[in-house]
C-alpha positions in Angstrom: 4.8 6.2 7.6 8.5 5.6 7.8 9.4 3.8 11.1 12.7 4.7 12.8 15.2 2.0 13.7 13.4 1.6 17.1 10.1 1.0 15.3 8.6 4.4 16.3 7.2 6.7 13.7 8.7 10.1 12.9 6.0 12.9 12.8 6.9 16.5 12.9 4.8 19.3 14.4 3.6 21.7 11.7 5.0 25.2 12.1 3.9 28.4 10.3 6.4 27.8 7.5 4.9 24.4 6.8 1.3 25.6 6.5 1.3 26.4 2.8 2.8 23.1 1.9 0.3 21.2 4.1 -2.5 23.2 2.6 -1.5 22.0 -0.9 -1.2 18.4 0.3 -4.7 18.5 1.9 -6.2 20.2 -1.1 -4.9 17.3 -3.3 -6.6 14.9 -0.8 -9.8 16.9 -1.0 -9.8 17.7 2.8 -10.9 20.9 4.6 -8.4 23.7 4.7 -10.2 25.9 7.3 -8.2 27.0 10.3 -4.9 25.3 9.5 -3.0 28.3 10.7 -5.1 28.7 13.9 -3.1 28.2 17.1 -5.8 25.9 18.5 -5.3 23.4 15.6 -2.5 20.9 16.3 -1.0 19.4 13.2 1.7 16.9 12.4 3.2 15.7 9.1 5.4 13.0 7.9 7.9 13.7 5.2 9.8 11.3 2.8 13.6 11.4 2.5 13.3 14.3 0.0 11.3 16.3 2.5 8.0 16.0 0.7 4.9 15.6 2.9 3.5 12.1 2.6 1.1 12.0 5.5 -0.7 14.4 7.9 -2.9 14.3 11.0 -4.3 16.8 13.4 -6.8 17.7 16.1 -8.5 20.6 17.8 -9.6 20.5 21.4 -12.9 22.0 22.7 -12.5 24.9 25.1 -13.2 22.7 28.1 -10.7 20.1 26.7 -13.2 17.2 27.0 -13.7 16.8 23.2 -11.3 16.6 20.3 -12.0 17.2 16.6 -9.8 14.9 14.6 -8.9 16.4 11.3 -6.4 16.5 8.4 -5.7 12.8 8.4 -4.3 12.1 4.9 -1.8 9.8 3.2 -0.1 10.4 -0.2 -1.8 8.3 -2.9 1.2 6.0 -3.5 1.5 5.2 0.2 -2.1 4.2 1.0 -3.2 0.7 2.0 -0.1 0.1 4.1 -1.4 1.1 7.5 -0.1 4.7 7.3 -3.6 6.2 7.7 -4.3 4.1 10.8 -1.0 5.1 12.4 -1.7 8.8 11.6 -5.2 8.6 13.0 -4.1 6.8 16.1 -1.4 9.4 16.7 -4.1 12.1 16.8 -6.3 10.0 19.0 -3.5 9.3 21.5 -2.5 13.0 21.6 -6.2 13.9 22.3 -6.4 11.4 25.1 -3.1 12.5 26.6 -4.4 16.1 26.5 -7.4 15.0 28.6 -10.1 14.6 25.9 -12.8 12.0 26.6 -14.4 11.9 23.2 -13.1 12.2 19.6 -15.2 13.5 16.8 -14.7 14.0 13.1 -16.4 14.7 9.8 -16.1 12.2 6.9 -18.5 11.7 4.0 -16.2 9.1 2.2 -14.2 7.2 4.8 -16.7 5.8 7.2 -15.4 2.1 7.0 -11.9 3.3 7.8 -13.1 5.2 10.9 -15.3 2.4 12.0 -12.3 0.1 12.1 -10.8 2.6 14.6 -13.9 2.4 16.9 -15.9 5.3 15.5 -19.7 5.2 15.1 -21.8 7.5 13.0 -22.9 10.5 15.2 -25.3 13.4 15.1 -23.6 16.3 13.3 -25.4 18.8 15.6 -24.1 17.0 18.7 -20.6 17.4 17.2 -21.2 21.1 16.7 -22.6 21.5 20.2 -19.5 19.7 21.7 -17.0 21.7 19.6 -18.8 25.0 18.8 -15.5 27.0 18.6 -13.6 24.6 16.4 -12.6 26.3 13.1 -14.1 23.5 11.0 -17.4 23.5 12.9 -17.7 27.3 12.7 -17.0 27.3 9.0 -19.4 24.4 8.2 -22.1 26.1 10.3 -21.7 29.6 8.7 -21.7 28.2 5.2 -24.5 25.7 5.6 -22.2 22.8 4.9 -22.9 21.3 8.3 -26.2 19.8 7.1 -24.4 17.9 4.3 -21.7 16.4 6.5 -21.5 13.0 8.2 -20.2 13.1 11.8 -18.4 10.2 13.6 -17.5 9.8 17.2 -15.8 7.5 19.7 -14.8 7.5 23.3 -11.2 7.9 24.2 -11.4 6.0 27.6 -9.4 3.1 26.2 -6.4 5.3 25.3 -3.7 6.8 27.3 -5.0 8.6 30.4 -1.7 10.4 31.1 -1.9 14.1 30.4 0.6 15.8 28.1 3.5 17.5 29.8 
C-alpha cells in the first residue's frame, strides 16, 4: 500500500460505482464475489497513481455486532511480499474492533500461514456459520454446500482498539 507523507495508508471506501472494478480484481485473486454490493459488507480499496485497484479489504459484522467476517483481502500480484496484505488485513481487524466486534472470523483454504501470523487459529466452520448466519458469504456457502469444503479461521479482537466508531 502506498503510505502518505505522514506514514498513514490511503484506503478508500468502496462505493457502488467501484463494485464492478473490485469484482474483477477479486476474481483475478480467486476470492469470493458474493455480496459485494450488499450494504452490510464494508469494503476498502487502495489504488495506484493511475487509479487502478492494487489492494482490497473488507468485513461484515454479525447482526449483534459481536463477530466480524473478514473478507476480500487481496493484493495485486506485483505488490505482494511487501507487507501490503498485512496492512490491509489489520485495517479490517481494527475497523471490526472499533465497531465493537469481539471476534474475527474468515474462510481461507490457501493462506493459513498468513492468517496465523496475524493471530488466527483454525476454527470450526460450523461455529463460524453459527456466529455469522446472516453474512452473505456464509449464506452462499451453506446454500451451495461449499461450507463443508472451506477452512475457517478465528481470533479474538480484545487486543485491538476498544474505541467504537463514530
